[in-house]
N, C-alpha and C positions, 0 to 999 in steps of 0.2 A: 197774213204771212206771204212772203214773196218766194219766188221759185228758187232763188239762191239758197234759201234756208232748206228747202226740200232737197235740192241737189247735194248740199253739204251733209245732210243727215239721211241719205237715201236708205240706209239699212233700217232705220226706224220707220220710214214712211212706206217702204215697199210692202210691208205687211198690210198697211192700210189700203194701199193701191190694190193689192190682191183681194182684199175684202170687197172693195168697190167694184172691181172688174174681175170676176172669178175665172173668166176665160184666159186671163194672162197666166202663162206658165212661169215656173221659177226661172227657166232659161230666158223667157221674155224679160223678166224683171232684172236679171243679171245684165242683159244686153242694154236695157234702158239706162242703167246706172245713174238715174236721176235726171237724165236729159229730157226736157220737155218735148222736143221734136221727136225723139224716139218713142216716147209714150204715146203721142198723138198717132204716129205711124203704126204702132202695134195695135192701138184701138181700132184703127181703120182696117187692119188685116183681120183681127179676131172677130170684130163685131160687124164689119161691113159698113161702118160709118163713113159718111162723106167727111172731108177734112174739116169743114166748118162745124159739123156736129161733134167730132172728136175734140176740137178745140174748146167748144162750149162745155163738154163733159169735164175736161181737165180744169177749166176755169172754175166751174161750179165746185169741183172737188177741192181745188186750191182754196177757195173762199171759205169752205167748211173747216179747214185745218189751219 
C-alpha cells in the first residue's frame, strides 16, 4: 500500500494508527488528517522518537497495511 491510499482513506486508517500508537489522541489524529509528515511529527512529540525512528515506525506500519 502507498501513502496516497492511506491519506485518501484516513478515516479508516486512523483507528489502526491509534491501535498502533495509543499515545496519539483523537485530536492528534484529526490534525494529522492522513499527512505522513504530521504523523511522524506527532510520534516524535508523544513518544520522544528521533525523526529517523519515527520514520521507521511509520514505514513498518505502512508495510503491514
